[in-house]
Predicted model as a PDB file, atoms N, CA, C, CB and O in Angstrom, pLDDT in the B-factor column:
MODEL        1                                                                  
ATOM      1  N   MET A   1     104.684 102.180 120.475  1.00 61.00           N  
ATOM      2  CA  MET A   1     104.674 103.538 118.947  1.00 61.00           C  
ATOM      3  C   MET A   1     104.328 104.772 120.471  1.00 61.00           C  
ATOM      4  CB  MET A   1     102.550 103.325 116.987  1.00 61.00           C  
ATOM      5  O   MET A   1     103.648 104.398 121.427  1.00 61.00           O  
ATOM      6  N   ASP A   2     104.707 105.643 120.423  1.00 92.00           N  
ATOM      7  CA  ASP A   2     104.351 107.246 120.802  1.00 92.00           C  
ATOM      8  C   ASP A   2     103.075 107.595 120.543  1.00 92.00           C  
ATOM      9  CB  ASP A   2     105.158 108.303 120.039  1.00 92.00           C  
ATOM     10  O   ASP A   2     102.933 107.333 119.349  1.00 92.00           O  
ATOM     11  N   LEU A   3     101.970 108.073 120.999  1.00 93.00           N  
ATOM     12  CA  LEU A   3     101.190 109.071 120.107  1.00 93.00           C  
ATOM     13  C   LEU A   3     101.447 109.439 119.503  1.00 93.00           C  
ATOM     14  CB  LEU A   3     100.769 109.846 120.242  1.00 93.00           C  
ATOM     15  O   LEU A   3     101.124 109.061 118.377  1.00 93.00           O  
ATOM     16  N   LEU A   4     102.569 110.920 119.772  1.00 94.00           N  
ATOM     17  CA  LEU A   4     102.425 111.539 118.504  1.00 94.00           C  
ATOM     18  C   LEU A   4     103.443 110.792 117.506  1.00 94.00           C  
ATOM     19  CB  LEU A   4     102.706 113.130 118.627  1.00 94.00           C  
ATOM     20  O   LEU A   4     104.216 111.490 116.849  1.00 94.00           O  
ATOM     21  N   ASP A   5     103.464 109.377 117.372  1.00 96.00           N  
ATOM     22  CA  ASP A   5     104.115 109.320 115.815  1.00 96.00           C  
ATOM     23  C   ASP A   5     102.811 109.019 114.853  1.00 96.00           C  
ATOM     24  CB  ASP A   5     105.430 107.901 115.608  1.00 96.00           C  
ATOM     25  O   ASP A   5     102.823 109.014 113.622  1.00 96.00           O  
ATOM     26  N   ARG A   6     101.808 108.797 115.620  1.00 97.00           N  
ATOM     27  CA  ARG A   6     100.765 108.569 114.679  1.00 97.00           C  
ATOM     28  C   ARG A   6     100.173 109.797 113.885  1.00 97.00           C  
ATOM     29  CB  ARG A   6      99.714 107.933 115.400  1.00 97.00           C  
ATOM     30  O   ARG A   6      99.055 109.701 113.378  1.00 97.00           O  
ATOM     31  N   ILE A   7     100.800 110.764 113.795  1.00 97.00           N  
ATOM     32  CA  ILE A   7     100.537 112.501 113.205  1.00 97.00           C  
ATOM     33  C   ILE A   7     102.011 112.415 112.319  1.00 97.00           C  
ATOM     34  CB  ILE A   7     100.517 114.177 114.826  1.00 97.00           C  
ATOM     35  O   ILE A   7     103.112 112.018 112.702  1.00 97.00           O  
ATOM     36  N   THR A   8     101.545 112.997 110.861  1.00 97.00           N  
ATOM     37  CA  THR A   8     102.403 113.029 109.991  1.00 97.00           C  
ATOM     38  C   THR A   8     102.022 114.354 109.522  1.00 97.00           C  
ATOM     39  CB  THR A   8     102.434 111.904 109.080  1.00 97.00           C  
ATOM     40  O   THR A   8     101.080 115.097 109.797  1.00 97.00           O  
ATOM     41  N   LEU A   9     103.143 114.452 108.642  1.00 95.00           N  
ATOM     42  CA  LEU A   9     103.348 116.284 107.831  1.00 95.00           C  
ATOM     43  C   LEU A   9     103.659 115.657 106.656  1.00 95.00           C  
ATOM     44  CB  LEU A   9     104.847 117.669 108.412  1.00 95.00           C  
ATOM     45  O   LEU A   9     104.723 115.038 106.644  1.00 95.00           O  
ATOM     46  N   GLU A  10     102.835 115.667 105.436  1.00 94.00           N  
ATOM     47  CA  GLU A  10     103.159 115.270 104.438  1.00 94.00           C  
ATOM     48  C   GLU A  10     103.194 116.657 103.203  1.00 94.00           C  
ATOM     49  CB  GLU A  10     102.233 114.082 104.268  1.00 94.00           C  
ATOM     50  O   GLU A  10     102.098 116.732 102.649  1.00 94.00           O  
ATOM     51  N   PRO A  11     103.749 117.242 102.923  1.00 92.00           N  
ATOM     52  CA  PRO A  11     104.049 118.835 102.124  1.00 92.00           C  
ATOM     53  C   PRO A  11     102.390 118.550 100.869  1.00 92.00           C  
ATOM     54  CB  PRO A  11     106.414 118.902 100.859  1.00 92.00           C  
ATOM     55  O   PRO A  11     101.710 119.509 100.505  1.00 92.00           O  
ATOM     56  N   GLY A  12     102.146 117.392 100.530  1.00 91.00           N  
ATOM     57  CA  GLY A  12     101.369 117.500  99.707  1.00 91.00           C  
ATOM     58  C   GLY A  12     100.094 117.071  99.757  1.00 91.00           C  
ATOM     59  O   GLY A  12      99.291 117.116  98.825  1.00 91.00           O  
ATOM     60  N   LYS A  13      99.908 116.663 100.817  1.00 92.00           N  
ATOM     61  CA  LYS A  13      98.924 115.581 101.422  1.00 92.00           C  
ATOM     62  C   LYS A  13      97.515 116.884 102.489  1.00 92.00           C  
ATOM     63  CB  LYS A  13     100.259 114.146 102.826  1.00 92.00           C  
ATOM     64  O   LYS A  13      97.732 117.217 103.654  1.00 92.00           O  
ATOM     65  N   ARG A  14      96.585 117.227 101.904  1.00 93.00           N  
ATOM     66  CA  ARG A  14      96.058 118.232 102.662  1.00 93.00           C  
ATOM     67  C   ARG A  14      96.685 119.712 102.999  1.00 93.00           C  
ATOM     68  CB  ARG A  14      95.876 117.622 103.734  1.00 93.00           C  
ATOM     69  O   ARG A  14      96.176 120.300 103.953  1.00 93.00           O  
ATOM     70  N   GLY A  15      97.690 120.321 102.329  1.00 93.00           N  
ATOM     71  CA  GLY A  15      98.115 121.608 102.454  1.00 93.00           C  
ATOM     72  C   GLY A  15      98.787 121.253 103.239  1.00 93.00           C  
ATOM     73  O   GLY A  15      98.745 122.126 104.106  1.00 93.00           O  
ATOM     74  N   GLY A  16      99.740 120.133 103.687  1.00 94.00           N  
ATOM     75  CA  GLY A  16     100.611 120.030 104.725  1.00 94.00           C  
ATOM     76  C   GLY A  16     100.406 119.899 106.107  1.00 94.00           C  
ATOM     77  O   GLY A  16     101.224 119.663 106.996  1.00 94.00           O  
ATOM     78  N   LYS A  17      98.924 120.128 106.169  1.00 96.00           N  
ATOM     79  CA  LYS A  17      98.521 120.338 107.846  1.00 96.00           C  
ATOM     80  C   LYS A  17      99.047 118.822 108.488  1.00 96.00           C  
ATOM     81  CB  LYS A  17      96.447 120.612 108.160  1.00 96.00           C  
ATOM     82  O   LYS A  17      99.696 118.049 107.783  1.00 96.00           O  
ATOM     83  N   PRO A  18      98.679 118.497 109.926  1.00 97.00           N  
ATOM     84  CA  PRO A  18      99.008 117.272 110.559  1.00 97.00           C  
ATOM     85  C   PRO A  18      97.881 116.449 110.072  1.00 97.00           C  
ATOM     86  CB  PRO A  18      99.153 117.344 112.143  1.00 97.00           C  
ATOM     87  O   PRO A  18      96.732 116.796 110.346  1.00 97.00           O  
ATOM     88  N   CYS A  19      98.142 115.257 109.287  1.00 97.00           N  
ATOM     89  CA  CYS A  19      97.386 114.086 109.796  1.00 97.00           C  
ATOM     90  C   CYS A  19      97.458 112.649 110.661  1.00 97.00           C  
ATOM     91  CB  CYS A  19      97.081 113.795 108.935  1.00 97.00           C  
ATOM     92  O   CYS A  19      98.471 112.355 111.297  1.00 97.00           O  
ATOM     93  N   ILE A  20      96.719 112.112 110.632  1.00 98.00           N  
ATOM     94  CA  ILE A  20      96.815 110.773 111.221  1.00 98.00           C  
ATOM     95  C   ILE A  20      97.045 109.916 110.557  1.00 98.00           C  
ATOM     96  CB  ILE A  20      95.932 110.361 111.783  1.00 98.00           C  
ATOM     97  O   ILE A  20      96.208 109.432 109.795  1.00 98.00           O  
ATOM     98  N   ARG A  21      97.999 109.583 110.647  1.00 97.00           N  
ATOM     99  CA  ARG A  21      98.642 108.152 110.519  1.00 97.00           C  
ATOM    100  C   ARG A  21      99.158 108.165 108.776  1.00 97.00           C  
ATOM    101  CB  ARG A  21      97.274 106.717 110.955  1.00 97.00           C  
ATOM    102  O   ARG A  21      99.499 107.104 108.255  1.00 97.00           O  
ATOM    103  N   GLY A  22      99.164 109.292 108.093  1.00 94.00           N  
ATOM    104  CA  GLY A  22      99.156 109.441 106.332  1.00 94.00           C  
ATOM    105  C   GLY A  22      98.069 109.276 105.892  1.00 94.00           C  
ATOM    106  O   GLY A  22      97.823 108.741 104.812  1.00 94.00           O  
ATOM    107  N   LEU A  23      97.149 109.783 106.792  1.00 96.00           N  
ATOM    108  CA  LEU A  23      95.799 109.066 105.969  1.00 96.00           C  
ATOM    109  C   LEU A  23      95.409 110.824 105.454  1.00 96.00           C  
ATOM    110  CB  LEU A  23      94.184 107.927 107.327  1.00 96.00           C  
ATOM    111  O   LEU A  23      96.347 111.618 105.375  1.00 96.00           O  
ATOM    112  N   ARG A  24      93.661 111.382 105.064  1.00 96.00           N  
ATOM    113  CA  ARG A  24      93.635 112.452 104.579  1.00 96.00           C  
ATOM    114  C   ARG A  24      92.728 113.226 105.658  1.00 96.00           C  
ATOM    115  CB  ARG A  24      93.219 112.368 103.166  1.00 96.00           C  
ATOM    116  O   ARG A  24      92.131 114.294 105.523  1.00 96.00           O  
ATOM    117  N   ILE A  25      92.809 112.281 106.882  1.00 97.00           N  
ATOM    118  CA  ILE A  25      92.274 112.827 107.745  1.00 97.00           C  
ATOM    119  C   ILE A  25      93.111 113.498 108.740  1.00 97.00           C  
ATOM    120  CB  ILE A  25      91.538 112.042 108.173  1.00 97.00           C  
ATOM    121  O   ILE A  25      94.086 112.929 109.230  1.00 97.00           O  
ATOM    122  N   THR A  26      92.573 115.343 109.228  1.00 97.00           N  
ATOM    123  CA  THR A  26      93.877 115.775 109.924  1.00 97.00           C  
ATOM    124  C   THR A  26      93.122 116.195 111.048  1.00 97.00           C  
ATOM    125  CB  THR A  26      94.912 116.953 109.202  1.00 97.00           C  
ATOM    126  O   THR A  26      91.923 116.386 111.254  1.00 97.00           O  
ATOM    127  N   VAL A  27      94.604 116.323 112.006  1.00 98.00           N  
ATOM    128  CA  VAL A  27      93.715 116.907 113.922  1.00 98.00           C  
ATOM    129  C   VAL A  27      93.311 117.404 113.806  1.00 98.00           C  
ATOM    130  CB  VAL A  27      94.023 117.480 115.192  1.00 98.00           C  
ATOM    131  O   VAL A  27      92.584 117.454 114.798  1.00 98.00           O  
ATOM    132  N   HIS A  28      93.002 118.254 113.049  1.00 97.00           N  
ATOM    133  CA  HIS A  28      91.697 119.139 113.342  1.00 97.00           C  
ATOM    134  C   HIS A  28      90.410 118.598 113.036  1.00 97.00           C  
ATOM    135  CB  HIS A  28      91.718 120.386 112.598  1.00 97.00           C  
ATOM    136  O   HIS A  28      89.541 118.495 113.902  1.00 97.00           O  
ATOM    137  N   ASP A  29      90.263 118.291 111.995  1.00 97.00           N  
ATOM    138  CA  ASP A  29      89.433 117.666 112.099  1.00 97.00           C  
ATOM    139  C   ASP A  29      88.788 116.505 112.893  1.00 97.00           C  
ATOM    140  CB  ASP A  29      89.529 117.594 111.401  1.00 97.00           C  
ATOM    141  O   ASP A  29      87.572 116.342 112.984  1.00 97.00           O  
ATOM    142  N   VAL A  30      89.668 115.768 113.422  1.00 98.00           N  
ATOM    143  CA  VAL A  30      89.477 114.844 114.866  1.00 98.00           C  
ATOM    144  C   VAL A  30      88.826 116.464 116.085  1.00 98.00           C  
ATOM    145  CB  VAL A  30      91.739 113.855 115.559  1.00 98.00           C  
ATOM    146  O   VAL A  30      87.860 116.824 116.757  1.00 98.00           O  
ATOM    147  N   LEU A  31      90.070 116.858 115.698  1.00 98.00           N  
ATOM    148  CA  LEU A  31      89.492 118.007 116.821  1.00 98.00           C  
ATOM    149  C   LEU A  31      87.777 118.749 117.014  1.00 98.00           C  
ATOM    150  CB  LEU A  31      90.447 119.316 116.457  1.00 98.00           C  
ATOM    151  O   LEU A  31      86.829 118.842 117.793  1.00 98.00           O  
ATOM    152  N   GLU A  32      88.229 119.109 115.782  1.00 98.00           N  
ATOM    153  CA  GLU A  32      86.591 119.773 115.351  1.00 98.00           C  
ATOM    154  C   GLU A  32      84.766 118.840 115.452  1.00 98.00           C  
ATOM    155  CB  GLU A  32      86.843 120.102 113.455  1.00 98.00           C  
ATOM    156  O   GLU A  32      83.595 119.205 115.340  1.00 98.00           O  
ATOM    157  N   TYR A  33      85.444 117.611 115.702  1.00 98.00           N  
ATOM    158  CA  TYR A  33      84.390 116.747 116.231  1.00 98.00           C  
ATOM    159  C   TYR A  33      84.078 116.377 117.486  1.00 98.00           C  
ATOM    160  CB  TYR A  33      84.477 115.781 115.782  1.00 98.00           C  
ATOM    161  O   TYR A  33      82.993 115.973 117.905  1.00 98.00           O  
ATOM    162  N   LEU A  34      85.101 116.539 118.068  1.00 98.00           N  
ATOM    163  CA  LEU A  34      85.384 116.517 119.557  1.00 98.00           C  
ATOM    164  C   LEU A  34      84.855 117.610 119.977  1.00 98.00           C  
ATOM    165  CB  LEU A  34      86.784 116.442 120.001  1.00 98.00           C  
ATOM    166  O   LEU A  34      83.964 117.384 120.796  1.00 98.00           O  
ATOM    167  N   ALA A  35      85.057 118.891 119.727  1.00 98.00           N  
ATOM    168  CA  ALA A  35      84.392 119.990 120.207  1.00 98.00           C  
ATOM    169  C   ALA A  35      82.942 120.471 119.384  1.00 98.00           C  
ATOM    170  CB  ALA A  35      85.459 121.077 120.183  1.00 98.00           C  
ATOM    171  O   ALA A  35      82.294 121.486 119.637  1.00 98.00           O  
ATOM    172  N   ALA A  36      82.692 119.641 118.533  1.00 98.00           N  
ATOM    173  CA  ALA A  36      81.056 119.815 118.525  1.00 98.00           C  
ATOM    174  C   ALA A  36      80.437 118.345 119.415  1.00 98.00           C  
ATOM    175  CB  ALA A  36      80.377 119.856 116.576  1.00 98.00           C  
ATOM    176  O   ALA A  36      79.251 118.025 119.339  1.00 98.00           O  
ATOM    177  N   GLY A  37      81.168 117.779 120.008  1.00 98.00           N  
ATOM    178  CA  GLY A  37      80.469 117.090 121.010  1.00 98.00           C  
ATOM    179  C   GLY A  37      79.841 115.736 120.265  1.00 98.00           C  
ATOM    180  O   GLY A  37      78.682 115.418 120.533  1.00 98.00           O  
ATOM    181  N   MET A  38      80.517 115.055 119.454  1.00 98.00           N  
ATOM    182  CA  MET A  38      80.993 114.142 119.358  1.00 98.00           C  
ATOM    183  C   MET A  38      81.650 113.336 119.952  1.00 98.00           C  
ATOM    184  CB  MET A  38      81.270 114.261 118.857  1.00 98.00           C  
ATOM    185  O   MET A  38      82.804 113.645 120.250  1.00 98.00           O  
ATOM    186  N   THR A  39      81.118 112.026 120.321  1.00 98.00           N  
ATOM    187  CA  THR A  39      81.429 111.259 120.866  1.00 98.00           C  
ATOM    188  C   THR A  39      83.083 110.491 120.640  1.00 98.00           C  
ATOM    189  CB  THR A  39      80.366 110.672 120.698  1.00 98.00           C  
ATOM    190  O   THR A  39      83.726 111.198 119.864  1.00 98.00           O  
ATOM    191  N   GLU A  40      83.754 109.480 121.027  1.00 97.00           N  
ATOM    192  CA  GLU A  40      84.753 108.181 120.500  1.00 97.00           C  
ATOM    193  C   GLU A  40      84.222 107.915 119.662  1.00 97.00           C  
ATOM    194  CB  GLU A  40      85.055 106.935 121.212  1.00 97.00           C  
ATOM    195  O   GLU A  40      84.237 108.396 118.529  1.00 97.00           O  
ATOM    196  N   ALA A  41      83.500 106.863 120.208  1.00 98.00           N  
ATOM    197  CA  ALA A  41      82.762 106.300 119.283  1.00 98.00           C  
ATOM    198  C   ALA A  41      81.860 106.457 118.293  1.00 98.00           C  
ATOM    199  CB  ALA A  41      82.421 105.835 119.657  1.00 98.00           C  
ATOM    200  O   ALA A  41      81.548 105.542 117.531  1.00 98.00           O  
ATOM    201  N   GLU A  42      81.197 108.093 118.225  1.00 98.00           N  
ATOM    202  CA  GLU A  42      80.461 108.055 116.906  1.00 98.00           C  
ATOM    203  C   GLU A  42      81.565 108.660 116.142  1.00 98.00           C  
ATOM    204  CB  GLU A  42      78.963 108.882 116.804  1.00 98.00           C  
ATOM    205  O   GLU A  42      81.289 108.600 114.944  1.00 98.00           O  
ATOM    206  N   ILE A  43      83.076 109.401 116.424  1.00 98.00           N  
ATOM    207  CA  ILE A  43      83.796 109.654 115.616  1.00 98.00           C  
ATOM    208  C   ILE A  43      84.491 108.060 114.913  1.00 98.00           C  
ATOM    209  CB  ILE A  43      84.683 110.693 116.309  1.00 98.00           C  
ATOM    210  O   ILE A  43      84.654 107.874 113.706  1.00 98.00           O  
ATOM    211  N   LEU A  44      84.639 107.606 115.405  1.00 98.00           N  
ATOM    212  CA  LEU A  44      85.204 105.866 114.747  1.00 98.00           C  
ATOM    213  C   LEU A  44      84.059 105.213 113.940  1.00 98.00           C  
ATOM    214  CB  LEU A  44      85.577 104.526 116.187  1.00 98.00           C  
ATOM    215  O   LEU A  44      84.285 104.871 112.779  1.00 98.00           O  
ATOM    216  N   ARG A  45      82.973 105.041 114.433  1.00 98.00           N  
ATOM    217  CA  ARG A  45      81.905 104.934 113.017  1.00 98.00           C  
ATOM    218  C   ARG A  45      81.920 105.518 112.046  1.00 98.00           C  
ATOM    219  CB  ARG A  45      80.748 105.173 113.099  1.00 98.00           C  
ATOM    220  O   ARG A  45      81.749 104.963 110.960  1.00 98.00           O  
ATOM    221  N   ASP A  46      82.188 107.151 112.215  1.00 97.00           N  
ATOM    222  CA  ASP A  46      81.988 108.099 110.846  1.00 97.00           C  
ATOM    223  C   ASP A  46      82.915 107.762 109.930  1.00 97.00           C  
ATOM    224  CB  ASP A  46      82.148 109.664 111.037  1.00 97.00           C  
ATOM    225  O   ASP A  46      82.900 107.664 108.703  1.00 97.00           O  
ATOM    226  N   LEU A  47      83.912 107.567 110.966  1.00 97.00           N  
ATOM    227  CA  LEU A  47      85.713 107.162 110.203  1.00 97.00           C  
ATOM    228  C   LEU A  47      86.449 105.868 110.277  1.00 97.00           C  
ATOM    229  CB  LEU A  47      86.930 108.035 110.914  1.00 97.00           C  
ATOM    230  O   LEU A  47      87.372 105.910 111.091  1.00 97.00           O  
ATOM    231  N   PRO A  48      86.325 104.895 109.749  1.00 97.00           N  
ATOM    232  CA  PRO A  48      86.306 103.818 110.344  1.00 97.00           C  
ATOM    233  C   PRO A  48      88.070 103.489 109.986  1.00 97.00           C  
ATOM    234  CB  PRO A  48      85.004 102.775 109.765  1.00 97.00           C  
ATOM    235  O   PRO A  48      88.703 102.530 110.427  1.00 97.00           O  
ATOM    236  N   ASP A  49      88.511 104.392 109.231  1.00 97.00           N  
ATOM    237  CA  ASP A  49      90.081 104.100 108.869  1.00 97.00           C  
ATOM    238  C   ASP A  49      90.766 104.277 110.371  1.00 97.00           C  
ATOM    239  CB  ASP A  49      90.820 105.358 107.573  1.00 97.00           C  
ATOM    240  O   ASP A  49      91.757 103.678 110.790  1.00 97.00           O  
ATOM    241  N   LEU A  50      90.016 105.201 111.018  1.00 98.00           N  
ATOM    242  CA  LEU A  50      90.742 105.815 112.455  1.00 98.00           C  
ATOM    243  C   LEU A  50      90.255 104.511 113.129  1.00 98.00           C  
ATOM    244  CB  LEU A  50      90.084 107.562 113.284  1.00 98.00           C  
ATOM    245  O   LEU A  50      89.390 103.674 112.869  1.00 98.00           O  
ATOM    246  N   GLU A  51      91.272 104.707 114.207  1.00 97.00           N  
ATOM    247  CA  GLU A  51      91.694 103.632 115.379  1.00 97.00           C  
ATOM    248  C   GLU A  51      91.238 104.710 116.683  1.00 97.00           C  
ATOM    249  CB  GLU A  51      93.733 103.071 115.360  1.00 97.00           C  
ATOM    250  O   GLU A  51      91.156 105.933 116.572  1.00 97.00           O  
ATOM    251  N   ARG A  52      91.007 104.022 117.756  1.00 97.00           N  
ATOM    252  CA  ARG A  52      90.782 104.694 118.997  1.00 97.00           C  
ATOM    253  C   ARG A  52      92.447 105.550 119.931  1.00 97.00           C  
ATOM    254  CB  ARG A  52      90.008 103.286 119.962  1.00 97.00           C  
ATOM    255  O   ARG A  52      92.500 106.306 120.901  1.00 97.00           O  
ATOM    256  N   GLU A  53      93.561 104.950 119.042  1.00 98.00           N  
ATOM    257  CA  GLU A  53      94.285 105.473 119.878  1.00 98.00           C  
ATOM    258  C   GLU A  53      95.241 106.699 119.080  1.00 98.00           C  
ATOM    259  CB  GLU A  53      95.019 104.306 120.559  1.00 98.00           C  
ATOM    260  O   GLU A  53      96.273 107.214 119.511  1.00 98.00           O  
ATOM    261  N   ASP A  54      94.391 107.031 117.516  1.00 98.00           N  
ATOM    262  CA  ASP A  54      94.535 108.209 116.629  1.00 98.00           C  
ATOM    263  C   ASP A  54      93.742 109.069 117.490  1.00 98.00           C  
ATOM    264  CB  ASP A  54      94.009 108.076 115.042  1.00 98.00           C  
ATOM    265  O   ASP A  54      94.526 109.903 117.942  1.00 98.00           O  
ATOM    266  N   ILE A  55      92.586 109.275 117.936  1.00 98.00           N  
ATOM    267  CA  ILE A  55      91.380 110.241 118.689  1.00 98.00           C  
ATOM    268  C   ILE A  55      92.472 111.069 120.187  1.00 98.00           C  
ATOM    269  CB  ILE A  55      89.625 108.810 119.505  1.00 98.00           C  
ATOM    270  O   ILE A  55      92.522 112.152 120.770  1.00 98.00           O  
ATOM    271  N   ARG A  56      93.328 109.440 120.239  1.00 98.00           N  
ATOM    272  CA  ARG A  56      94.350 109.804 121.966  1.00 98.00           C  
ATOM    273  C   ARG A  56      95.676 110.904 121.169  1.00 98.00           C  
ATOM    274  CB  ARG A  56      95.488 107.608 123.005  1.00 98.00           C  
ATOM    275  O   ARG A  56      95.963 111.927 121.790  1.00 98.00           O  
ATOM    276  N   ALA A  57      96.233 110.689 120.150  1.00 98.00           N  
ATOM    277  CA  ALA A  57      96.947 111.026 119.248  1.00 98.00           C  
ATOM    278  C   ALA A  57      96.905 112.420 118.469  1.00 98.00           C  
ATOM    279  CB  ALA A  57      96.795 110.117 118.570  1.00 98.00           C  
ATOM    280  O   ALA A  57      97.844 112.846 117.796  1.00 98.00           O  
ATOM    281  N   ALA A  58      95.008 113.429 118.755  1.00 98.00           N  
ATOM    282  CA  ALA A  58      95.075 114.505 117.724  1.00 98.00           C  
ATOM    283  C   ALA A  58      94.899 115.081 119.204  1.00 98.00           C  
ATOM    284  CB  ALA A  58      93.934 114.758 116.206  1.00 98.00           C  
ATOM    285  O   ALA A  58      95.040 116.303 119.151  1.00 98.00           O  
ATOM    286  N   LEU A  59      94.604 114.578 120.698  1.00 97.00           N  
ATOM    287  CA  LEU A  59      94.495 115.258 121.883  1.00 97.00           C  
ATOM    288  C   LEU A  59      95.675 115.875 122.318  1.00 97.00           C  
ATOM    289  CB  LEU A  59      94.049 114.468 122.828  1.00 97.00           C  
ATOM    290  O   LEU A  59      95.892 117.027 122.694  1.00 97.00           O  
ATOM    291  N   ALA A  60      96.856 114.271 122.121  1.00 97.00           N  
ATOM    292  CA  ALA A  60      98.511 114.928 122.320  1.00 97.00           C  
ATOM    293  C   ALA A  60      98.674 115.890 121.428  1.00 97.00           C  
ATOM    294  CB  ALA A  60      99.815 113.902 122.051  1.00 97.00           C  
ATOM    295  O   ALA A  60      98.659 116.974 122.010  1.00 97.00           O  
ATOM    296  N   PHE A  61      98.773 115.963 120.675  1.00 96.00           N  
ATOM    297  CA  PHE A  61      99.433 116.437 119.761  1.00 96.00           C  
ATOM    298  C   PHE A  61      98.893 118.028 119.855  1.00 96.00           C  
ATOM    299  CB  PHE A  61      99.228 115.595 118.429  1.00 96.00           C  
ATOM    300  O   PHE A  61      99.803 118.854 119.921  1.00 96.00           O  
ATOM    301  N   ALA A  62      97.965 118.386 119.865  1.00 96.00           N  
ATOM    302  CA  ALA A  62      97.684 119.580 120.381  1.00 96.00           C  
ATOM    303  C   ALA A  62      97.679 120.187 122.001  1.00 96.00           C  
ATOM    304  CB  ALA A  62      96.582 119.666 119.893  1.00 96.00           C  
ATOM    305  O   ALA A  62      97.674 121.310 122.505  1.00 96.00           O  
ATOM    306  N   ALA A  63      97.682 118.942 122.447  1.00 95.00           N  
ATOM    307  CA  ALA A  63      98.145 119.600 123.818  1.00 95.00           C  
ATOM    308  C   ALA A  63     100.095 120.079 123.432  1.00 95.00           C  
ATOM    309  CB  ALA A  63      97.884 118.052 125.426  1.00 95.00           C  
ATOM    310  O   ALA A  63     100.607 121.195 123.520  1.00 95.00           O  
ATOM    311  N   GLU A  64     100.701 118.866 123.050  1.00 93.00           N  
ATOM    312  CA  GLU A  64     101.580 119.519 122.923  1.00 93.00           C  
ATOM    313  C   GLU A  64     101.996 120.623 122.115  1.00 93.00           C  
ATOM    314  CB  GLU A  64     102.080 118.910 122.882  1.00 93.00           C  
ATOM    315  O   GLU A  64     103.077 121.144 122.386  1.00 93.00           O  
ATOM    316  N   ARG A  65     101.274 121.089 121.109  1.00 88.00           N  
ATOM    317  CA  ARG A  65     101.582 122.185 120.236  1.00 88.00           C  
ATOM    318  C   ARG A  65     101.428 123.699 121.431  1.00 88.00           C  
ATOM    319  CB  ARG A  65     100.307 122.127 118.724  1.00 88.00           C  
ATOM    320  O   ARG A  65     102.198 124.658 121.472  1.00 88.00           O  
ATOM    321  N   GLU A  66     100.456 123.517 122.106  1.00 88.00           N  
ATOM    322  CA  GLU A  66      99.909 124.195 123.288  1.00 88.00           C  
ATOM    323  C   GLU A  66     100.905 124.745 123.874  1.00 88.00           C  
ATOM    324  CB  GLU A  66      99.207 123.409 124.212  1.00 88.00           C  
ATOM    325  O   GLU A  66     101.150 125.940 124.040  1.00 88.00           O  
ATOM    326  N   ARG A  67     101.753 123.370 124.333  1.00 85.00           N  
ATOM    327  CA  ARG A  67     102.768 123.647 125.415  1.00 85.00           C  
ATOM    328  C   ARG A  67     103.943 124.282 124.441  1.00 85.00           C  
ATOM    329  CB  ARG A  67     103.267 122.144 126.370  1.00 85.00           C  
ATOM    330  O   ARG A  67     104.345 125.136 125.231  1.00 85.00           O  
ATOM    331  N   ARG A  68     104.456 124.389 123.715  1.00 79.00           N  
ATOM    332  CA  ARG A  68     105.434 124.545 122.987  1.00 79.00           C  
ATOM    333  C   ARG A  68     104.994 126.069 123.213  1.00 79.00           C  
ATOM    334  CB  ARG A  68     105.560 123.751 121.542  1.00 79.00           C  
ATOM    335  O   ARG A  68     105.607 126.933 123.840  1.00 79.00           O  
ATOM    336  N   LEU A  69     103.670 126.181 122.483  1.00 78.00           N  
ATOM    337  CA  LEU A  69     103.387 128.169 122.351  1.00 78.00           C  
ATOM    338  C   LEU A  69     103.403 128.688 123.586  1.00 78.00           C  
ATOM    339  CB  LEU A  69     101.746 128.814 121.713  1.00 78.00           C  
ATOM    340  O   LEU A  69     104.176 129.646 123.576  1.00 78.00           O  
ATOM    341  N   ASP A  70     102.867 128.505 124.785  1.00 74.00           N  
ATOM    342  CA  ASP A  70     102.952 129.001 126.173  1.00 74.00           C  
ATOM    343  C   ASP A  70     104.602 128.866 126.291  1.00 74.00           C  
ATOM    344  CB  ASP A  70     101.965 128.029 127.380  1.00 74.00           C  
ATOM    345  O   ASP A  70     105.222 129.832 126.736  1.00 74.00           O  
ATOM    346  N   SER A  71     105.100 128.023 126.010  1.00 76.00           N  
ATOM    347  CA  SER A  71     107.089 128.113 126.617  1.00 76.00           C  
ATOM    348  C   SER A  71     107.583 129.502 125.377  1.00 76.00           C  
ATOM    349  CB  SER A  71     108.508 125.801 126.049  1.00 76.00           C  
ATOM    350  O   SER A  71     108.682 130.052 125.442  1.00 76.00           O  
ATOM    351  N   ILE A  72     106.537 129.853 124.344  1.00 78.00           N  
ATOM    352  CA  ILE A  72     107.630 131.086 123.340  1.00 78.00           C  
ATOM    353  C   ILE A  72     106.764 132.196 124.179  1.00 78.00           C  
ATOM    354  CB  ILE A  72     107.468 131.214 120.987  1.00 78.00           C  
ATOM    355  O   ILE A  72     107.354 133.194 124.590  1.00 78.00           O  
ATOM    356  N   SER A  73     105.549 132.046 124.399  1.00 66.00           N  
ATOM    357  CA  SER A  73     104.979 133.324 124.687  1.00 66.00           C  
ATOM    358  C   SER A  73     105.604 134.222 126.196  1.00 66.00           C  
ATOM    359  CB  SER A  73     103.345 132.959 124.798  1.00 66.00           C  
ATOM    360  O   SER A  73     106.094 133.603 127.141  1.00 66.00           O  
ATOM    361  N   PRO A  74     105.486 135.526 126.179  1.00 69.00           N  
ATOM    362  CA  PRO A  74     106.094 136.350 126.619  1.00 69.00           C  
ATOM    363  C   PRO A  74     104.994 136.748 127.992  1.00 69.00           C  
ATOM    364  CB  PRO A  74     106.476 137.371 125.458  1.00 69.00           C  
ATOM    365  O   PRO A  74     103.953 137.404 128.026  1.00 69.00           O  
ATOM    366  N   GLY A  75     105.610 136.172 128.834  1.00 59.00           N  
ATOM    367  CA  GLY A  75     105.039 135.826 130.471  1.00 59.00           C  
ATOM    368  C   GLY A  75     103.852 136.579 131.035  1.00 59.00           C  
ATOM    369  O   GLY A  75     103.453 136.339 132.175  1.00 59.00           O  
TER     370      GLY A  75                                                      
ENDMDL                                                                          
END                                                                             
């Protein structure tokens, strides 16, 4: 399974924000926890529905989004 396949978009869930495997946990939630200094182990302990690969998927999603923004922004 490609990491990005773990990211789901459902219009009626969390305002259509990208979520992890259809859960109500958004990519943004995971990224905020990481940015706040939480370790992967702490996130997995606090959010037991998450898997280690879900955290990597959130990072991969953010990197891909950034790559796409870079490709469309003027030099």
